[in-house]
N, C-alpha and C positions, 0 to 999 in steps of 0.2 A: 808708639801710637800711630795709627794711620793718618795720612794727610786729610784735613778737613774737606768735606765734599765728596769723599770717596764712599760710595754706598754699593750694596750688592746689585742694585738696579743699574747704576752707572757702569759698574764692572761688566755686567752682562751685556749691556748695549755696546760697550767698547769692544768686548770680545766678539760680538756679532759683526761689528764693523771690520775688525781685524780679520775675521774669517772670510768676509767678502773680498778683502784686499789680498790676502796671502794664502787662503785656503784653510779650511776647518782643522786639518791635521797639524797646522802650524800654530794653532792657538794654544799657548801655554801660560801658566801663571807668570813665568819669567818675562815673557813678551808683553804681557799686560802690565806688569810692574814697570817695565821700561817706558811703556806708553804713558803711564801716569807719573813717572818720575819719582817713584817710591821704591823701597826695598820690597822684595818678594814676600818676605815674612809679614809685612804689614797688611797684605791683602787677605791673609788668613783670618783676620778678625771679621771679614765680610763673607768669605766663602770657606767651605770646609776642606775642599781639595780641588785638584785639577779636574777630577771626574765631576764634582759638583758644578764647577764652572761650565764644563762642556754640556752637562745636563740642562743647566739654566739657558744656555744658548739654544739648545734643541727645543726646549719648551717655548721660548720666545719665537723661534722660527715657526713652529707648529701653529701657534696662536696667530701670528701675522699672516701666514698662508691661509688659515681658516677664515680670517676676517676678509682677506682679499677675494677669496673664492665666494664667500657669502655675498659680498657686495656685487660681484659680477653676475651671480645667478638670480639675484632678487627679482621676482616677478616674471621669470622665464620658465619655460617648460619644453619638454621634448628635445629635439635636436638643438634648438636655440640655447637651452640650458646646458646641454652637453658641450657645445662649442664654447660658451662663455666660461664654463668650469675649466675646460682644458686650456683655453687661452690664458686665463688668470694663473693657472698652475705653471704653465710654460714661461710666462713673463716673469713670475716671481723667481723661478729657477735661474733664468738668464740674468736678471738684475741683482740677485742676491745668491751667487753661487756657493759661498761658504755657509750661509744660513740654510740653503736648500740641502746641502750635505749634512748639516747638523740635524735637520728634521728627520733624517734617516737613522740617527743614533738609536741603538737598541736601549730601551728604557726598562727598568724593573717594572713588574706588573702593577705595583701600587702607583708609581709615578706615571706610567702610561695611562692608567685609569683616570688620573686627575688632569691629564694633558688635553690639548685641543684635538688630539688624534681621533677621538670619538666624533667630534664635529665633522671631520673630514668624511668619515664613514656615513654619518647621518645625511650629509649633503649629497653624497653620491647616491645613497638610497632614495633620497627625495627626487633626484633626477630620474632614477629608474622607475619610479611610480608612473612617470609619463610613458613608459614602455610596457606597463602592466606585467612586470616580472614579479613572481612570488618566490618564496623560499623553496628549495635551496638555490634556485637559479639566480636569485638576487645576489646572494653572497658570491656566487661564481662570477657574476657580471661586475661586482665591485672589485674583485681581485683582477679581473681582466682589464678593466679601465685603469686601475692603479699601475698595473704592470706595463701597459702600453704607454701611458703618459710618462712614467718614470723611465722606461727604456728609451723612448724617443728623445726625451730631454737630455738624458745622460749621454747618449750617443752624439746628439747635436752639440752639446756644450763641450764635449771632449774633442771635437773637430772631426769626428768619424764620417761626416757627410761632405766634407770639403773636397773629396776626390772626384766628385761628380758635378757636372755643370747644372743639373736640375736644382733649383732653389729648395731649401728645406721647407720653406713656407708652403710650396706647392705640394710637397709630400705630406706635410702636416694636415693640410686641408683634405687631401684624399684619404688620409688615415681616419680623420673624423667622419668623413662620408661613409667609409667602410664600417666604422664602429656603430654609427647610427643604423646602417643596414643590418648589421649583425644583431643589434638589440631589438629592432623591429621584427626580425625574422628568427628569433631565438629558437633553437631546435627543441623539439619535444623530447622528454626523457625516453 
C-alpha cells in the first residue's frame, strides 16, 4: 500500500519540481519513489506508467504556461500584447526549464485536444487580431511566433548566446521589434 498522502497530483507536482532541478529527461518513477521515500511499485497505484507521469507533467506545464501568458496579456493589444506574451513565455522557460521541456512532449491527439495547448493557440490568435491577419496568414503567423519564441529561448537557455558580449535581452528586444514589424507588414499572397 502506498504511503498516506501520496496522490497523483502530489506526484505530478513533485515530478515537475524534479524536472526543473535535474531535467525532464531525468524524471523517472524510480527517482520519484526515492523523493517520496517509498518503493517504486507503490507509486503505480497513483500513476499508470512512466509515460503517464511524463504526460501529467506536460499537461501541468502547458496549463501553468497558459495561465502565466493569459495574466500577462490581459487588457493588452498589438505590440504591447506581443511583448507581454513573449516575455511571459521566456520567463516561464527560464524559471521552469524542466517543465518547459515537458510542455514540448508529443501528446496523443486525444490528450492534446484536452490540454491547455489550445489556449496557447487561441491567445496567439487573439494577439494577431490586433494585426488584422486572416487565415491562412494567421496560422502561418502563429507558427512563426511559436518557432521564434521557442528557438530563441532554447538557444538562450542552452548557453548558445554566451560567446558574444551583446546581452541576450538586447537581442530579444530587437527580435520582438522585428516580429512586430513583420506582423504589421505581412506580405500579400
